[in-house]
N, CA, C, O and the ligand as a Tripos MOL2 file, in Angstrom:
@<TRIPOS>MOLECULE
protein
  225   223    57     0     0
PROTEIN
NO_CHARGES

@<TRIPOS>ATOM
      1 N          94.1270   54.5380  234.7670 N.3       1 MET1
      2 CA         94.6860   54.5860  233.3980 C.3       1 MET1
      3 C          93.9480   56.0170  232.9560 C.2       1 MET1
      4 O          92.7380   56.2060  233.0800 O.2       1 MET1
      5 N          94.7450   56.8380  232.5030 N.am      2 LYS2
      6 CA         94.3280   58.2510  232.0610 C.3       2 LYS2
      7 C          93.8140   58.1640  230.3850 C.2       2 LYS2
      8 O          94.4140   57.4050  229.6240 O.2       2 LYS2
      9 N          92.9050   58.8290  230.0000 N.am      3 LYS3
     10 CA         92.3230   58.7630  228.9440 C.3       3 LYS3
     11 C          93.1380   59.7160  228.0880 C.2       3 LYS3
     12 O          93.4390   60.8580  228.4330 O.2       3 LYS3
     13 N          93.4860   59.1020  226.8670 N.am      4 LYS4
     14 CA         94.2930   59.9250  225.8640 C.3       4 LYS4
     15 C          93.4990   61.0910  225.3140 C.2       4 LYS4
     16 O          92.4160   60.8040  224.8060 O.2       4 LYS4
     17 N          93.8670   62.3550  225.3370 N.am      5 PRO5
     18 CA         93.1820   63.2630  224.5910 C.3       5 PRO5
     19 C          93.0420   63.1990  223.0710 C.2       5 PRO5
     20 O          94.0590   63.0330  222.3970 O.2       5 PRO5
     21 N          91.9360   63.3090  222.5340 N.am      6 LYS6
     22 CA         91.8450   63.0510  221.0880 C.3       6 LYS6
     23 C          92.5940   63.9200  220.3020 C.2       6 LYS6
     24 O          92.4670   65.1330  220.4660 O.2       6 LYS6
     25 N          93.4920   63.3860  219.3230 N.am      7 GLU7
     26 CA         94.4690   64.1670  218.5100 C.3       7 GLU7
     27 C          93.6360   64.5540  217.4890 C.2       7 GLU7
     28 O          92.6360   63.9680  217.0750 O.2       7 GLU7
     29 N          94.2040   65.7600  217.0500 N.am      8 LEU8
     30 CA         93.5050   66.4910  216.0850 C.3       8 LEU8
     31 C          94.0120   65.8220  214.7550 C.2       8 LEU8
     32 O          95.1890   65.4770  214.6450 O.2       8 LEU8
     33 N          93.0900   65.6490  213.7470 N.am      9 GLU9
     34 CA         93.1740   65.0560  212.4210 C.3       9 GLU9
     35 C          93.9900   66.1960  211.5540 C.2       9 GLU9
     36 O          93.6520   67.3630  211.3550 O.2       9 GLU9
     37 N          95.1400   65.5180  211.1100 N.am     10 ILE10
     38 CA         95.8210   66.3310  209.8670 C.3      10 ILE10
     39 C          95.6110   65.8700  208.6120 C.2      10 ILE10
     40 O          95.2230   64.7420  208.3090 O.2      10 ILE10
     41 N          95.8850   66.8000  207.8660 N.am     11 GLY11
     42 CA         95.7020   66.3070  206.1610 C.3      11 GLY11
     43 C          94.4230   66.8140  205.8220 C.2      11 GLY11
     44 O          94.0760   67.9470  206.1570 O.2      11 GLY11
     45 N          93.6150   65.9480  205.1000 N.am     12 LEU12
     46 CA         92.3660   66.2110  204.5470 C.3      12 LEU12
     47 C          91.3600   66.2370  205.8480 C.2      12 LEU12
     48 O          91.0930   65.2230  206.4920 O.2      12 LEU12
     49 N          90.8940   67.4130  206.1110 N.am     13 VAL13
     50 CA         89.8300   67.1500  206.9930 C.3      13 VAL13
     51 C          88.5420   67.9170  206.4180 C.2      13 VAL13
     52 O          88.5450   68.6290  205.4130 O.2      13 VAL13
     53 N          87.2790   67.5970  207.3640 N.am     14 MET14
     54 CA         85.9920   68.1060  206.9660 C.3      14 MET14
     55 C          86.1010   69.4020  207.6020 C.2      14 MET14
     56 O          86.3870   69.5000  208.7950 O.2      14 MET14
     57 N          85.8700   70.4730  206.8030 N.am     15 LEU15
     58 CA         85.5870   71.7120  207.3750 C.3      15 LEU15
     59 C          84.1640   71.9200  207.7450 C.2      15 LEU15
     60 O          83.2580   71.2580  207.2390 O.2      15 LEU15
     61 N          83.9730   72.8750  208.6600 N.am     16 GLU16
     62 CA         82.4710   73.0320  209.0110 C.3      16 GLU16
     63 C          82.1090   74.1460  208.2330 C.2      16 GLU16
     64 O          82.1800   75.3010  208.6550 O.2      16 GLU16
     65 N          81.7270   73.8370  207.1240 N.am     17 GLY17
     66 CA         81.1660   74.8640  205.9860 C.3      17 GLY17
     67 C          79.6500   74.8190  206.2140 C.2      17 GLY17
     68 O          79.0460   74.1110  207.0200 O.2      17 GLY17
     69 N          79.1150   75.7820  205.2790 N.am     18 CYS18
     70 CA         77.7300   75.8310  205.1870 C.3      18 CYS18
     71 C          77.2600   75.7160  203.9360 C.2      18 CYS18
     72 O          77.8570   76.2130  202.9820 O.2      18 CYS18
     73 N          76.0560   74.9970  203.8100 N.am     19 ARG19
     74 CA         75.4750   74.9170  202.5850 C.3      19 ARG19
     75 C          74.1980   75.2280  202.4920 C.2      19 ARG19
     76 O          73.3800   74.6580  203.2140 O.2      19 ARG19
     77 N          73.8130   76.2100  201.5620 N.am     20 CYS20
     78 CA         72.4300   76.7560  201.4590 C.3      20 CYS20
     79 C          71.5750   75.7390  200.6740 C.2      20 CYS20
     80 O          71.9740   74.7830  200.0100 O.2      20 CYS20
     81 N          70.3230   76.1520  200.8930 N.am     21 ARG21
     82 CA         69.1820   75.2690  199.9810 C.3      21 ARG21
     83 C          69.3370   75.6890  198.5540 C.2      21 ARG21
     84 O          68.7160   75.0230  197.7250 O.2      21 ARG21
     85 N          70.0200   76.6230  198.1660 N.am     22 CYS22
     86 CA         70.2150   77.3660  196.7440 C.3      22 CYS22
     87 C          71.5120   76.3790  196.1200 C.2      22 CYS22
     88 O          71.6730   76.3050  194.9020 O.2      22 CYS22
     89 N          72.4060   75.6400  197.0760 N.am     23 GLY23
     90 CA         73.4010   74.8870  196.7270 C.3      23 GLY23
     91 C          74.6630   75.5740  196.8800 C.2      23 GLY23
     92 O          75.6960   74.9360  196.6740 O.2      23 GLY23
     93 N          74.7160   76.7250  197.1960 N.am     24 HIS24
     94 CA         75.8550   77.6150  197.5840 C.3      24 HIS24
     95 C          76.4250   77.2620  198.7260 C.2      24 HIS24
     96 O          75.7720   77.1850  199.7660 O.2      24 HIS24
     97 N          77.8270   76.9840  198.6520 N.am     25 GLU25
     98 CA         78.7630   76.5530  199.8960 C.3      25 GLU25
     99 C          79.6340   77.4230  200.1730 C.2      25 GLU25
    100 O          80.2130   77.9760  199.2390 O.2      25 GLU25
    101 N          79.9200   77.7330  201.4060 N.am     26 TRP26
    102 CA         80.7060   78.5800  201.9750 C.3      26 TRP26
    103 C          81.2980   78.2340  203.3220 C.2      26 TRP26
    104 O          80.7940   77.3570  204.0250 O.2      26 TRP26
    105 N          82.4680   78.9870  203.7160 N.am     27 LEU27
    106 CA         82.9420   78.8890  204.9490 C.3      27 LEU27
    107 C          82.5330   80.1800  205.7620 C.2      27 LEU27
    108 O          82.7710   81.3160  205.3500 O.2      27 LEU27
    109 N          81.8440   79.8810  207.0500 N.am     28 PRO28
    110 CA         81.6490   80.9300  207.8390 C.3      28 PRO28
    111 C          82.8520   81.5770  208.3220 C.2      28 PRO28
    112 O          83.8760   80.9120  208.4740 O.2      28 PRO28
    113 N          82.8130   82.9210  208.5990 N.am     29 ARG29
    114 CA         83.8710   83.6420  209.1840 C.3      29 ARG29
    115 C          84.3270   83.0540  210.8460 C.2      29 ARG29
    116 O          85.4200   82.5860  211.1660 O.2      29 ARG29
    117 N          83.2270   83.2370  211.6480 N.am     30 ALA30
    118 CA         83.4390   82.8000  212.8420 C.3      30 ALA30
    119 C          82.9060   81.3300  212.9200 C.2      30 ALA30
    120 O          81.8610   80.9330  212.4030 O.2      30 ALA30
    121 N          83.7260   80.6420  213.5940 N.am     31 LYS31
    122 CA         83.6320   79.1370  213.7910 C.3      31 LYS31
    123 C          82.6170   78.9580  214.8060 C.2      31 LYS31
    124 O          82.7820   79.5060  215.8960 O.2      31 LYS31
    125 N          81.5160   78.2100  214.5660 N.am     32 GLY32
    126 CA         80.5740   77.7920  215.6600 C.3      32 GLY32
    127 C          79.4420   78.7760  215.5540 C.2      32 GLY32
    128 O          78.3980   78.6660  216.1970 O.2      32 GLY32
    129 N          79.6930   79.6860  214.7570 N.am     33 GLU33
    130 CA         78.6670   80.7540  214.5730 C.3      33 GLU33
    131 C          77.8520   80.7010  213.1180 C.2      33 GLU33
    132 O          78.3640   80.6120  212.0020 O.2      33 GLU33
    133 N          76.5410   80.7760  213.4270 N.am     34 ARG34
    134 CA         75.6210   80.4460  212.1790 C.3      34 ARG34
    135 C          75.5630   81.8230  211.4830 C.2      34 ARG34
    136 O          75.3540   82.9110  212.0190 O.2      34 ARG34
    137 N          75.7770   81.5690  210.2490 N.am     35 PRO35
    138 CA         75.6060   82.9830  209.3040 C.3      35 PRO35
    139 C          74.2880   83.3200  209.3140 C.2      35 PRO35
    140 O          73.4890   82.3840  209.3270 O.2      35 PRO35
    141 N          73.8200   84.5680  209.3100 N.am     36 SER36
    142 CA         72.5750   84.9290  209.2630 C.3      36 SER36
    143 C          71.8100   84.9430  208.1300 C.2      36 SER36
    144 O          70.5930   84.7610  208.1650 O.2      36 SER36
    145 N          72.5230   85.1760  206.9760 N.am     37 VAL37
    146 CA         72.0060   84.8780  205.5750 C.3      37 VAL37
    147 C          73.0160   84.2290  204.6560 C.2      37 VAL37
    148 O          74.2240   84.2280  204.8910 O.2      37 VAL37
    149 N          72.5280   83.7530  203.7420 N.am     38 CYS38
    150 CA         73.3330   82.9850  202.5190 C.3      38 CYS38
    151 C          74.0240   84.2230  201.7060 C.2      38 CYS38
    152 O          73.3460   84.9980  201.0300 O.2      38 CYS38
    153 N          75.2410   84.3160  201.8220 N.am     39 PRO39
    154 CA         75.9350   85.2850  200.9590 C.3      39 PRO39
    155 C          75.5280   85.4160  199.4640 C.2      39 PRO39
    156 O          75.6540   86.4950  198.8850 O.2      39 PRO39
    157 N          75.0470   84.3310  198.8530 N.am     40 LYS40
    158 CA         74.7120   84.2640  197.4630 C.3      40 LYS40
    159 C          73.2420   84.9030  197.3740 C.2      40 LYS40
    160 O          72.9770   85.9730  196.8260 O.2      40 LYS40
    161 N          72.2300   83.9460  198.0930 N.am     41 CYS41
    162 CA         71.0730   84.3500  197.7320 C.3      41 CYS41
    163 C          70.1900   85.0590  198.7240 C.2      41 CYS41
    164 O          68.9920   85.3220  198.6100 O.2      41 CYS41
    165 N          71.0990   85.3460  199.8270 N.am     42 LYS42
    166 CA         70.6630   86.2720  200.9240 C.3      42 LYS42
    167 C          69.2670   85.6630  201.7980 C.2      42 LYS42
    168 O          68.5370   86.4650  202.3800 O.2      42 LYS42
    169 N          69.0320   84.4330  201.8200 N.am     43 THR43
    170 CA         67.7940   83.9400  202.4860 C.3      43 THR43
    171 C          68.3980   83.6360  203.8270 C.2      43 THR43
    172 O          69.3860   82.9190  203.9920 O.2      43 THR43
    173 N          67.6880   84.2720  204.8140 N.am     44 PRO44
    174 CA         67.8750   83.8950  206.2460 C.3      44 PRO44
    175 C          67.7980   82.4490  206.6650 C.2      44 PRO44
    176 O          68.3660   82.0440  207.6790 O.2      44 PRO44
    177 N          67.1690   81.7650  205.9600 N.am     45 ARG45
    178 CA         66.7550   80.4520  206.2130 C.3      45 ARG45
    179 C          67.2900   79.4790  205.2390 C.2      45 ARG45
    180 O          66.5960   78.6540  204.6450 O.2      45 ARG45
    181 N          68.6290   79.6320  205.1040 N.am     46 TRP46
    182 CA         69.4900   78.9740  204.2800 C.3      46 TRP46
    183 C          69.7360   77.4700  204.8090 C.2      46 TRP46
    184 O          70.1110   76.6100  204.0120 O.2      46 TRP46
    185 N          69.5330   77.1900  206.0750 N.am     47 ASP47
    186 CA         69.7740   76.0470  206.6250 C.3      47 ASP47
    187 C          68.5080   75.1120  206.8640 C.2      47 ASP47
    188 O          68.4760   74.0350  207.4590 O.2      47 ASP47
    189 N          67.4440   75.8250  206.2280 N.am     48 GLN48
    190 CA         65.9410   74.9950  206.2590 C.3      48 GLN48
    191 C          65.6160   74.5450  205.0660 C.2      48 GLN48
    192 O          65.7350   75.3090  204.1080 O.2      48 GLN48
    193 N          65.1940   73.3650  204.8970 N.am     49 PRO49
    194 CA         64.4860   73.1400  203.7870 C.3      49 PRO49
    195 C          63.3190   73.8380  203.2870 C.2      49 PRO49
    196 O          62.5750   74.3100  204.1460 O.2      49 PRO49
    197 N          62.9620   74.0200  201.8920 N.am     50 LYS50
    198 CA         61.9630   74.6920  201.5490 C.3      50 LYS50
    199 C          60.7230   73.9850  201.9230 C.2      50 LYS50
    200 O          60.6710   72.7980  201.6040 O.2      50 LYS50
    201 N          59.6620   74.5270  202.5740 N.am     51 LEU51
    202 CA         58.4090   74.1710  202.7860 C.3      51 LEU51
    203 C          57.5870   73.8530  201.6290 C.2      51 LEU51
    204 O          56.9360   72.8500  201.3360 O.2      51 LEU51
    205 N          57.8190   75.1700  200.9410 N.am     52 PHE52
    206 CA         56.7610   74.9510  199.8340 C.3      52 PHE52
    207 C          57.3480   75.4690  198.6070 C.2      52 PHE52
    208 O          58.0450   76.4830  198.6010 O.2      52 PHE52
    209 N          57.0580   74.7410  197.4990 N.am     53 GLU53
    210 CA         57.6870   74.9670  196.3900 C.3      53 GLU53
    211 C          56.6940   75.4540  195.3450 C.2      53 GLU53
    212 O          55.7560   74.8420  194.8340 O.2      53 GLU53
    213 N          57.1690   76.8370  195.1270 N.am     54 ARG54
    214 CA         56.0950   77.6230  194.1950 C.3      54 ARG54
    215 C          56.2010   77.0850  192.8210 C.2      54 ARG54
    216 O          57.2560   76.9870  192.1950 O.2      54 ARG54
    217 N          55.0070   76.7370  192.3900 N.am     55 LYS55
    218 CA         54.7780   76.0440  191.1250 C.3      55 LYS55
    219 C          54.6610   76.9970  190.1320 C.2      55 LYS55
    220 O          54.0670   78.0290  190.4440 O.2      55 LYS55
    221 N          55.1490   76.8770  188.8550 N.am     56 PRO56
    222 CA         55.0700   77.8900  187.7810 C.3      56 PRO56
    223 C          53.7530   78.0080  187.2270 C.2      56 PRO56
    224 O          53.5340   78.8130  186.3220 O.2      56 PRO56
    225 ZN         71.6600   80.6800  199.0350 Zn       57 ZN57
@<TRIPOS>BOND
     1     1     2 1
     2     2     3 1
     3     3     4 2
     4     3     5 am
     5     5     6 1
     6     6     7 1
     7     7     8 2
     8     7     9 am
     9     9    10 1
    10    10    11 1
    11    11    12 2
    12    11    13 am
    13    13    14 1
    14    14    15 1
    15    15    16 2
    16    15    17 am
    17    17    18 1
    18    18    19 1
    19    19    20 2
    20    19    21 am
    21    21    22 1
    22    22    23 1
    23    23    24 2
    24    23    25 am
    25    25    26 1
    26    26    27 1
    27    27    28 2
    28    27    29 am
    29    29    30 1
    30    30    31 1
    31    31    32 2
    32    31    33 am
    33    33    34 1
    34    34    35 1
    35    35    36 2
    36    35    37 am
    37    37    38 1
    38    38    39 1
    39    39    40 2
    40    39    41 am
    41    41    42 1
    42    42    43 1
    43    43    44 2
    44    43    45 am
    45    45    46 1
    46    46    47 1
    47    47    48 2
    48    47    49 am
    49    49    50 1
    50    50    51 1
    51    51    52 2
    52    51    53 am
    53    53    54 1
    54    54    55 1
    55    55    56 2
    56    55    57 am
    57    57    58 1
    58    58    59 1
    59    59    60 2
    60    59    61 am
    61    61    62 1
    62    62    63 1
    63    63    64 2
    64    63    65 am
    65    65    66 1
    66    66    67 1
    67    67    68 2
    68    67    69 am
    69    69    70 1
    70    70    71 1
    71    71    72 2
    72    71    73 am
    73    73    74 1
    74    74    75 1
    75    75    76 2
    76    75    77 am
    77    77    78 1
    78    78    79 1
    79    79    80 2
    80    79    81 am
    81    81    82 1
    82    82    83 1
    83    83    84 2
    84    83    85 am
    85    85    86 1
    86    86    87 1
    87    87    88 2
    88    87    89 am
    89    89    90 1
    90    90    91 1
    91    91    92 2
    92    91    93 am
    93    93    94 1
    94    94    95 1
    95    95    96 2
    96    95    97 am
    97    97    98 1
    98    98    99 1
    99    99   100 2
   100    99   101 am
   101   101   102 1
   102   102   103 1
   103   103   104 2
   104   103   105 am
   105   105   106 1
   106   106   107 1
   107   107   108 2
   108   107   109 am
   109   109   110 1
   110   110   111 1
   111   111   112 2
   112   111   113 am
   113   113   114 1
   114   114   115 1
   115   115   116 2
   116   115   117 am
   117   117   118 1
   118   118   119 1
   119   119   120 2
   120   119   121 am
   121   121   122 1
   122   122   123 1
   123   123   124 2
   124   123   125 am
   125   125   126 1
   126   126   127 1
   127   127   128 2
   128   127   129 am
   129   129   130 1
   130   130   131 1
   131   131   132 2
   132   131   133 am
   133   133   134 1
   134   134   135 1
   135   135   136 2
   136   135   137 am
   137   137   138 1
   138   138   139 1
   139   139   140 2
   140   139   141 am
   141   141   142 1
   142   142   143 1
   143   143   144 2
   144   143   145 am
   145   145   146 1
   146   146   147 1
   147   147   148 2
   148   147   149 am
   149   149   150 1
   150   150   151 1
   151   151   152 2
   152   151   153 am
   153   153   154 1
   154   154   155 1
   155   155   156 2
   156   155   157 am
   157   157   158 1
   158   158   159 1
   159   159   160 2
   160   159   161 am
   161   161   162 1
   162   162   163 1
   163   163   164 2
   164   163   165 am
   165   165   166 1
   166   166   167 1
   167   167   168 2
   168   167   169 am
   169   169   170 1
   170   170   171 1
   171   171   172 2
   172   171   173 am
   173   173   174 1
   174   174   175 1
   175   175   176 2
   176   175   177 am
   177   177   178 1
   178   178   179 1
   179   179   180 2
   180   179   181 am
   181   181   182 1
   182   182   183 1
   183   183   184 2
   184   183   185 am
   185   185   186 1
   186   186   187 1
   187   187   188 2
   188   187   189 am
   189   189   190 1
   190   190   191 1
   191   191   192 2
   192   191   193 am
   193   193   194 1
   194   194   195 1
   195   195   196 2
   196   195   197 am
   197   197   198 1
   198   198   199 1
   199   199   200 2
   200   199   201 am
   201   201   202 1
   202   202   203 1
   203   203   204 2
   204   203   205 am
   205   205   206 1
   206   206   207 1
   207   207   208 2
   208   207   209 am
   209   209   210 1
   210   210   211 1
   211   211   212 2
   212   211   213 am
   213   213   214 1
   214   214   215 1
   215   215   216 2
   216   215   217 am
   217   217   218 1
   218   218   219 1
   219   219   220 2
   220   219   221 am
   221   221   222 1
   222   222   223 1
   223   223   224 2
@<TRIPOS>SUBSTRUCTURE
     1 MET1         2 RESIDUE 1 A MET
     2 LYS2         6 RESIDUE 1 A LYS
     3 LYS3        10 RESIDUE 1 A LYS
     4 LYS4        14 RESIDUE 1 A LYS
     5 PRO5        18 RESIDUE 1 A PRO
     6 LYS6        22 RESIDUE 1 A LYS
     7 GLU7        26 RESIDUE 1 A GLU
     8 LEU8        30 RESIDUE 1 A LEU
     9 GLU9        34 RESIDUE 1 A GLU
    10 ILE10       38 RESIDUE 1 A ILE
    11 GLY11       42 RESIDUE 1 A GLY
    12 LEU12       46 RESIDUE 1 A LEU
    13 VAL13       50 RESIDUE 1 A VAL
    14 MET14       54 RESIDUE 1 A MET
    15 LEU15       58 RESIDUE 1 A LEU
    16 GLU16       62 RESIDUE 1 A GLU
    17 GLY17       66 RESIDUE 1 A GLY
    18 CYS18       70 RESIDUE 1 A CYS
    19 ARG19       74 RESIDUE 1 A ARG
    20 CYS20       78 RESIDUE 1 A CYS
    21 ARG21       82 RESIDUE 1 A ARG
    22 CYS22       86 RESIDUE 1 A CYS
    23 GLY23       90 RESIDUE 1 A GLY
    24 HIS24       94 RESIDUE 1 A HIS
    25 GLU25       98 RESIDUE 1 A GLU
    26 TRP26      102 RESIDUE 1 A TRP
    27 LEU27      106 RESIDUE 1 A LEU
    28 PRO28      110 RESIDUE 1 A PRO
    29 ARG29      114 RESIDUE 1 A ARG
    30 ALA30      118 RESIDUE 1 A ALA
    31 LYS31      122 RESIDUE 1 A LYS
    32 GLY32      126 RESIDUE 1 A GLY
    33 GLU33      130 RESIDUE 1 A GLU
    34 ARG34      134 RESIDUE 1 A ARG
    35 PRO35      138 RESIDUE 1 A PRO
    36 SER36      142 RESIDUE 1 A SER
    37 VAL37      146 RESIDUE 1 A VAL
    38 CYS38      150 RESIDUE 1 A CYS
    39 PRO39      154 RESIDUE 1 A PRO
    40 LYS40      158 RESIDUE 1 A LYS
    41 CYS41      162 RESIDUE 1 A CYS
    42 LYS42      166 RESIDUE 1 A LYS
    43 THR43      170 RESIDUE 1 A THR
    44 PRO44      174 RESIDUE 1 A PRO
    45 ARG45      178 RESIDUE 1 A ARG
    46 TRP46      182 RESIDUE 1 A TRP
    47 ASP47      186 RESIDUE 1 A ASP
    48 GLN48      190 RESIDUE 1 A GLN
    49 PRO49      194 RESIDUE 1 A PRO
    50 LYS50      198 RESIDUE 1 A LYS
    51 LEU51      202 RESIDUE 1 A LEU
    52 PHE52      206 RESIDUE 1 A PHE
    53 GLU53      210 RESIDUE 1 A GLU
    54 ARG54      214 RESIDUE 1 A ARG
    55 LYS55      218 RESIDUE 1 A LYS
    56 PRO56      222 RESIDUE 1 A PRO
    57 ZN57       225 GROUP 0 **** ****
């Protein structure tokens, strides 16, 4: 018995978007490619949580 190929979901789908630790969300231009910086706050570590929180 042949395995049925996975059908692509239509309708409302989860898009592969990015969310920065600053809260900004965007869709990267190239699929599967990690954006180098957050377009809003320009941090290169947008996909990593803040290790140290600077206290006022
Ligand atoms: Zn950001």
